[in-house]
C-alpha positions as a printed NumPy array, in Angstrom:
array([[ 48.311, -16.725, 119.295],
       [ 45.296, -18.066, 120.929],
       [ 42.623, -19.316, 118.645],
       [ 39.216, -17.673, 118.985],
       [ 36.531, -20.253, 120.116],
       [ 32.917, -19.604, 119.795],
       [ 31.267, -23.093, 119.859],
       [ 29.712, -22.834, 123.234],
       [ 30.564, -24.879, 126.294],
       [ 31.745, -28.49 , 125.534],
       [ 30.305, -31.185, 127.727],
       [ 33.474, -33.229, 128.784],
       [ 33.817, -36.764, 129.883],
       [ 35.496, -36.598, 133.271],
       [ 34.679, -40.166, 134.5  ],
       [ 38.335, -40.796, 135.314],
       [ 39.267, -37.398, 136.508],
       [ 39.235, -38.307, 140.22 ],
       [ 40.531, -41.943, 139.773],
       [ 43.954, -43.552, 139.968],
       [ 45.97 , -42.125, 137.267],
       [ 45.664, -44.343, 133.966],
       [ 46.577, -43.389, 130.549],
       [ 43.082, -42.262, 129.715],
       [ 42.939, -40.348, 132.971],
       [ 46.201, -38.488, 132.029],
       [ 44.872, -37.862, 128.522],
       [ 41.565, -36.332, 130.043],
       [ 43.401, -33.97 , 132.318],
       [ 46.004, -32.867, 129.871],
       [ 43.632, -32.329, 127.023],
       [ 41.328, -30.364, 129.108],
       [ 44.028, -28.012, 130.277],
       [ 45.202, -27.546, 126.58 ],
       [ 41.665, -26.844, 125.293],
       [ 41.173, -24.351, 127.998],
       [ 44.395, -22.66 , 127.084],
       [ 42.701, -22.316, 123.502],
       [ 39.778, -20.513, 125.132],
       [ 37.426, -23.526, 124.944],
       [ 34.997, -23.785, 128.017],
       [ 34.533, -27.203, 129.329],
       [ 31.752, -28.512, 131.475],
       [ 33.366, -31.539, 133.245],
       [ 30.678, -34.453, 133.683],
       [ 30.988, -37.607, 135.657],
       [ 33.891, -37.205, 137.925],
       [ 33.517, -39.04 , 141.146],
       [ 33.45 , -35.829, 143.31 ],
       [ 34.864, -32.885, 141.289],
       [ 33.689, -30.969, 138.29 ],
       [ 30.34 , -29.347, 137.435],
       [ 28.189, -32.367, 137.48 ],
       [ 29.878, -35.43 , 139.523],
       [ 28.362, -38.768, 139.591],
       [ 29.033, -39.373, 143.409],
       [ 29.047, -43.173, 144.494],
       [ 27.652, -44.126, 141.111],
       [ 29.87 , -46.405, 138.824],
       [ 31.058, -45.212, 135.584],
       [ 29.312, -47.548, 133.53 ],
       [ 25.93 , -47.215, 135.402],
       [ 26.274, -43.241, 135.46 ],
       [ 26.92 , -43.093, 131.565],
       [ 24.136, -45.413, 130.506],
       [ 21.518, -44.259, 133.272],
       [ 22.169, -40.628, 134.119],
       [ 24.31 , -39.182, 131.53 ],
       [ 21.696, -38.516, 128.604],
       [ 19.34 , -36.683, 131.183],
       [ 22.45 , -34.521, 132.254],
       [ 23.323, -33.62 , 128.719],
       [ 19.521, -32.842, 127.88 ],
       [ 19.223, -30.436, 130.807],
       [ 22.687, -28.998, 130.186],
       [ 21.907, -28.115, 126.518],
       [ 25.75 , -28.25 , 125.421],
       [ 26.077, -28.438, 121.704],
       [ 28.741, -31.31 , 121.992],
       [ 29.842, -34.151, 124.277],
       [ 33.308, -35.579, 124.184],
       [ 33.753, -39.342, 125.606],
       [ 37.5  , -40.342, 126.128],
       [ 37.162, -43.969, 127.044],
       [ 37.269, -46.008, 123.774],
       [ 33.69 , -46.6  , 123.561],
       [ 31.755, -44.873, 126.321],
       [ 29.281, -42.738, 124.743],
       [ 25.557, -42.723, 125.67 ],
       [ 23.613, -45.418, 123.779],
       [ 20.928, -42.934, 122.443],
       [ 21.164, -39.469, 120.834],
       [ 20.55 , -36.54 , 122.953],
       [ 18.777, -33.847, 120.609],
       [ 20.874, -30.891, 119.859],
       [ 24.091, -32.653, 121.286],
       [ 26.909, -33.788, 118.97 ],
       [ 29.049, -36.685, 120.029],
       [ 32.881, -37.097, 119.61 ],
       [ 34.469, -40.133, 120.867],
       [ 38.387, -40.724, 121.46 ],
       [ 39.515, -44.23 , 120.793],
       [ 43.059, -44.981, 122.18 ],
       [ 43.448, -48.685, 121.035],
       [ 41.311, -51.913, 120.225],
       [ 43.373, -54.148, 122.365],
       [ 40.029, -56.28 , 123.584],
       [ 39.499, -56.957, 119.852],
       [ 43.14 , -57.543, 118.792],
       [ 44.412, -59.341, 121.855],
       [ 41.349, -60.905, 123.422],
       [ 43.201, -62.872, 125.825],
       [ 44.737, -59.9  , 127.703],
       [ 41.335, -58.769, 129.224],
       [ 38.415, -60.542, 130.769],
       [ 35.827, -62.063, 128.589],
       [ 33.097, -59.836, 130.08 ],
       [ 35.135, -56.708, 129.29 ],
       [ 35.856, -58.022, 125.764],
       [ 31.932, -58.107, 125.109],
       [ 31.357, -54.948, 126.681],
       [ 34.044, -53.229, 124.494],
       [ 32.878, -54.851, 121.162],
       [ 29.146, -54.07 , 121.601],
       [ 29.557, -50.624, 123.07 ],
       [ 32.117, -49.523, 120.46 ],
       [ 29.788, -50.513, 117.767],
       [ 27.055, -48.574, 119.033],
       [ 29.139, -45.507, 119.909],
       [ 30.61 , -45.292, 116.252],
       [ 27.06 , -45.368, 114.864],
       [ 26.349, -42.279, 117.031],
       [ 29.779, -40.295, 117.04 ],
       [ 29.851, -37.253, 114.702],
       [ 33.641, -37.656, 114.886],
       [ 36.216, -40.138, 116.095],
       [ 39.409, -39.021, 117.39 ],
       [ 42.421, -41.771, 117.309],
       [ 45.425, -41.077, 119.145],
       [ 47.679, -42.616, 116.415],
       [ 47.338, -43.542, 112.775],
       [ 47.936, -47.201, 113.817],
       [ 44.777, -46.945, 115.935],
       [ 42.935, -45.412, 113.132],
       [ 43.839, -48.207, 110.783],
       [ 42.983, -50.871, 113.216],
       [ 39.646, -49.187, 113.972],
       [ 38.917, -48.863, 110.196],
       [ 39.64 , -52.487, 109.412],
       [ 36.933, -53.498, 111.506],
       [ 34.516, -50.564, 111.113],
       [ 35.157, -49.11 , 107.665],
       [ 31.925, -47.08 , 107.659],
       [ 33.607, -44.716, 110.079],
       [ 36.43 , -43.663, 107.799],
       [ 35.009, -40.235, 106.845],
       [ 34.449, -39.277, 110.573],
       [ 37.793, -40.506, 111.836],
       [ 40.753, -38.425, 112.4  ],
       [ 44.24 , -38.686, 114.257],
       [ 45.456, -36.551, 117.236],
       [ 48.671, -37.691, 118.717],
       [ 48.927, -37.424, 122.428],
       [ 51.283, -34.698, 123.934],
       [ 54.188, -35.285, 126.267],
       [ 55.023, -31.942, 127.564],
       [ 53.119, -32.655, 130.823],
       [ 56.439, -34.236, 131.747],
       [ 58.867, -32.037, 133.79 ],
       [ 61.908, -32.375, 135.8  ],
       [ 60.833, -33.895, 138.921],
       [ 60.837, -31.848, 142.223],
       [ 61.292, -34.375, 145.129],
       [ 60.093, -33.768, 148.578],
       [ 62.215, -35.041, 151.454],
       [ 60.229, -38.31 , 151.766],
       [ 60.965, -38.967, 148.084],
       [ 64.513, -38.262, 148.382],
       [ 64.961, -40.569, 151.278],
       [ 63.027, -43.221, 149.431],
       [ 65.205, -43.07 , 146.37 ],
       [ 68.384, -43.074, 148.609],
       [ 67.048, -46.253, 150.507],
       [ 66.842, -48.113, 147.283],
       [ 70.429, -47.918, 146.662],
       [ 70.103, -48.216, 143.025],
       [ 73.18 , -48.877, 140.998],
       [ 74.439, -46.313, 138.589],
       [ 73.491, -48.001, 135.243],
       [ 70.142, -49.676, 135.826],
       [ 67.583, -50.631, 133.12 ],
       [ 64.195, -49.365, 133.655],
       [ 60.783, -51.051, 132.576],
       [ 57.675, -48.806, 133.38 ],
       [ 54.208, -49.949, 132.813],
       [ 51.676, -52.585, 133.892],
       [ 52.884, -56.027, 134.26 ],
       [ 50.2  , -57.685, 131.97 ],
       [ 50.91 , -60.078, 129.169],
       [ 50.36 , -57.436, 126.446],
       [ 53.354, -55.317, 127.777],
       [ 55.738, -58.326, 127.145],
       [ 57.725, -58.054, 130.27 ],
       [ 58.69 , -61.662, 129.9  ],
       [ 60.874, -60.505, 126.847],
       [ 62.788, -58.133, 129.36 ],
       [ 63.29 , -61.073, 131.757],
       [ 64.411, -63.188, 128.768],
       [ 66.903, -60.62 , 127.939],
       [ 68.334, -60.345, 131.594],
       [ 68.669, -64.102, 131.666],
       [ 70.493, -64.062, 128.439],
       [ 73.061, -61.175, 129.564],
       [ 73.68 , -62.938, 132.972],
       [ 74.389, -66.268, 131.158],
       [ 76.907, -64.106, 129.135],
       [ 78.594, -62.718, 132.125],
       [ 77.004, -59.369, 131.73 ],
       [ 74.458, -59.282, 134.673],
       [ 72.187, -55.992, 134.367],
       [ 70.194, -54.545, 137.315],
       [ 66.57 , -54.168, 136.367],
       [ 63.991, -51.881, 137.888],
       [ 60.226, -52.526, 137.257],
       [ 57.84 , -49.565, 137.981],
       [ 54.045, -50.239, 137.404],
       [ 50.772, -51.907, 138.961],
       [ 49.531, -55.428, 138.702],
       [ 47.06 , -55.885, 135.968],
       [ 44.893, -58.561, 134.376],
       [ 47.067, -61.652, 134.024],
       [ 50.11 , -60.116, 135.755],
       [ 50.385, -63.052, 138.22 ],
       [ 52.728, -65.227, 136.172],
       [ 55.174, -62.418, 135.434],
       [ 55.324, -61.675, 139.208],
       [ 55.849, -65.228, 140.051],
       [ 58.719, -65.338, 137.468],
       [ 60.336, -62.098, 138.874],
       [ 60.355, -63.779, 142.266],
       [ 62.121, -66.88 , 140.893],
       [ 64.814, -64.883, 139.246],
       [ 65.424, -63.037, 141.973],
       [ 65.977, -66.033, 144.148],
       [ 68.352, -67.245, 141.531],
       [ 70.432, -63.965, 141.955],
       [ 69.128, -61.565, 139.584],
       [ 69.082, -57.872, 140.713],
       [ 65.465, -57.147, 139.9  ],
       [ 63.663, -54.382, 141.992],
       [ 59.834, -54.395, 141.677],
       [ 58.779, -51.1  , 142.937],
       [ 55.081, -51.395, 141.942],
       [ 53.216, -48.022, 141.263],
       [ 55.038, -44.864, 142.09 ],
       [ 53.716, -41.214, 142.157],
       [ 54.83 , -38.782, 139.292],
       [ 57.83 , -37.219, 141.095],
       [ 59.396, -40.609, 141.921],
       [ 58.355, -42.212, 138.731],
       [ 59.964, -39.622, 136.433],
       [ 63.   , -39.31 , 138.694],
       [ 63.539, -43.164, 138.317],
       [ 63.015, -42.684, 134.395],
       [ 65.343, -39.865, 134.292],
       [ 68.101, -41.603, 136.177],
       [ 67.985, -44.789, 134.332],
       [ 70.707, -45.758, 131.821],
       [ 68.317, -47.455, 129.439],
       [ 64.502, -47.404, 129.213],
       [ 62.996, -50.663, 127.661],
       [ 59.378, -51.019, 126.622],
       [ 58.969, -53.963, 124.049],
       [ 55.21 , -54.008, 124.248],
       [ 53.343, -56.58 , 121.837],
       [ 50.988, -53.682, 121.06 ],
       [ 50.372, -49.952, 121.803],
       [ 47.653, -47.51 , 120.534],
       [ 49.994, -44.672, 121.386],
       [ 52.808, -45.76 , 123.776],
       [ 53.29 , -42.89 , 126.13 ],
       [ 55.961, -44.314, 128.612],
       [ 58.746, -44.453, 125.84 ],
       [ 57.867, -40.993, 124.697],
       [ 58.189, -39.738, 128.391],
       [ 61.631, -41.309, 128.73 ],
       [ 62.679, -39.653, 125.489],
       [ 61.397, -36.396, 126.636],
       [ 63.444, -36.821, 129.92 ],
       [ 66.683, -37.688, 127.802],
       [ 66.827, -41.476, 128.53 ],
       [ 67.99 , -43.753, 125.806],
       [ 64.957, -45.963, 124.88 ],
       [ 64.407, -49.284, 123.214],
       [ 61.046, -50.193, 122.07 ],
       [ 59.418, -52.991, 119.91 ],
       [ 58.342, -52.815, 116.318],
       [ 54.821, -53.617, 117.174],
       [ 51.753, -51.26 , 117.191],
       [ 52.159, -47.588, 117.18 ],
       [ 55.682, -47.535, 118.704],
       [ 57.429, -46.985, 115.231],
       [ 55.112, -44.286, 114.416],
       [ 55.632, -42.356, 117.722],
       [ 59.185, -43.09 , 118.364],
       [ 60.469, -43.072, 114.853],
       [ 64.442, -43.426, 114.593],
       [ 64.972, -41.785, 117.957],
       [ 64.657, -45.195, 119.778],
       [ 66.273, -48.492, 119.225],
       [ 63.644, -51.034, 118.195],
       [ 63.599, -54.858, 118.307],
       [ 60.769, -57.369, 117.281],
       [ 58.578, -58.383, 120.121],
       [ 59.733, -61.999, 120.117],
       [ 63.507, -61.089, 119.833],
       [ 65.091, -61.532, 123.169],
       [ 68.72 , -61.912, 121.731],
       [ 67.997, -58.713, 119.991],
       [ 66.871, -56.898, 123.059],
       [ 69.739, -58.295, 125.126],
       [ 72.144, -57.218, 122.532],
       [ 70.654, -53.721, 122.162],
       [ 70.97 , -53.222, 126.081],
       [ 74.343, -54.537, 126.164],
       [ 75.443, -52.235, 123.321],
       [ 73.977, -49.127, 124.958],
       [ 75.423, -49.899, 128.272],
       [ 78.807, -50.272, 126.826],
       [ 78.746, -47.071, 124.848],
       [ 78.13 , -43.777, 126.774],
       [ 78.451, -41.886, 123.392],
       [ 75.769, -43.877, 121.778],
       [ 73.594, -43.251, 124.718],
       [ 74.135, -39.549, 124.6  ],
       [ 73.471, -39.488, 120.724],
       [ 70.221, -41.46 , 121.236],
       [ 69.184, -39.239, 124.074],
       [ 69.417, -36.124, 122.075],
       [ 67.363, -37.61 , 119.142],
       [ 64.755, -38.78 , 121.785],
       [ 64.441, -35.322, 123.124],
       [ 64.153, -33.627, 119.736],
       [ 61.414, -36.161, 118.642],
       [ 59.517, -35.99 , 121.924],
       [ 59.547, -31.867, 121.494],
       [ 57.014, -32.673, 118.333],
       [ 54.43 , -33.937, 120.805],
       [ 52.654, -31.159, 122.39 ],
       [ 49.159, -31.19 , 124.115],
       [ 48.36 , -27.697, 122.421],
       [ 48.759, -29.627, 119.087],
       [ 46.537, -32.285, 120.368],
       [ 44.049, -29.783, 121.464],
       [ 44.076, -28.036, 118.128],
       [ 43.353, -31.087, 116.327],
       [ 40.602, -32.14 , 118.575],
       [ 39.113, -28.705, 118.331],
       [ 38.965, -29.043, 114.575],
       [ 37.233, -32.525, 115.308],
       [ 34.711, -30.697, 117.352],
       [ 33.876, -28.082, 114.772],
       [ 33.586, -31.027, 112.096],
       [ 31.015, -32.692, 114.303],
       [ 29.13 , -29.619, 114.75 ],
       [ 28.831, -29.156, 111.037],
       [ 27.331, -32.628, 110.539]])
């Protein structure tokens, strides 16, 4: 039954709506769809060219700080929801409550993985946003605990609303995508890593495991899908060196959804040994598609994946190599893990995310 909503139009942060897809951009679009499915009317603010109040050629930061307060004042919406970890206006707009989604605190937890300028922007703007937010939505309990360890004063206003994964469907491939996949000539049992190539994602551990397996006479083909990011140059250089030494490593860069999910669906094993995640959507997507998954024991990954994925310490290359080898040798274990993964992933729906977010809206409006 659809929930009855009567809190008025919600001013909705759409600053990443038209941009190349990131985790926050995906969150923005999926949450919007689910909220509208519950009967919530949204007014999308700050997209590059779409929505009710696009920002045009203005940068996201300049628009949020300089123009958004005036837009909110003219709009008169009872509530504004920002999605970018820290990007609320720096001042209150009379009559408009604020809600902020925090996905992770990576610039504070792992400062070497971002630029110094962004680290300072994150720290100062987050502190100010937490002073103004009527409710703070965290995408995992891990993120909530990390936030409260640094900002305990926000505890009474902080709630958890896990992401959904039911945006993932069996891929429908056009002829170009089919030809592209055929041209790759991928082996039957390849290992897939999907995500950016930055230091935090710990791609080095995957490469360490590949080296160990090859040294034991068990070479394994590896496919890497994801864009370059801050600090990814060293990983890319290492991949080139390993390929020159005879390792079968395919670096495919960023891929659109259809090809991306088809590569994920076809993989024998999906690996994601990140050093930290605020949520960790790629392994949950793989589990949803029925791909046996190996994650690390770091960040939110144990919370999200539970016992439906194998887990190794983020510094345990031997453990990762052993887990990969074990799954590749056992189709029965892969099938069992795939079934557990699909059952676990079915618990994460965007409707549930929207329901918990709507409860946060109502709490913010009562303050």
